[in-house]
C-alpha positions, 0 to 999 in steps of 0.5 A: 879715512883717519875714521876708518883708521881709528874704528878698528881701535875704537871698537877693540878698546870699547869691548875692552872696557866692557869686559873690564868693568863687568870683569870687576863689577858684574853679577859674576865679577871681582866684587860680587865674589868678595860679598859672596865670600865673606857671607860663607865666612859668617855662615861657616861661623854660625855652622860651627856654632850650630854643631857644637850647640848640637853636639851637647843636644846629642849627648844629653839625649845620649845621657838620658836614653832608657838603656844608658840613664844617668841619674845625675842628667835625670836629677838635673833635668827633673830639677829644672823642669818641675821646679823642685830642690831637696829640702835641705839645699839652699836655693839662690835666686837672681835676675836674668843678666844682673851677674856679670862674668868675672874675668 
């Protein structure tokens, strides 16, 4: 008799515990939502950096187009690719990663 009286509340508490557990740690629960939000924030930062790189590349491509050819950009790229310099210029060589930026 006592068991019959307690059966409905026990089932309700069990269901409440089941759904509460999955609310917190389930596949679509609060913990997974927080983890996904941190991934979204990291990927948005990466996207922002990639957009700035793309903007610089687009600007460089625009400067290299035949109808808007910038002589300074052409000279800079030719020197970098061909490793040339003018006879009256002084070239200073350095090892990569040895110079530290000044604060």
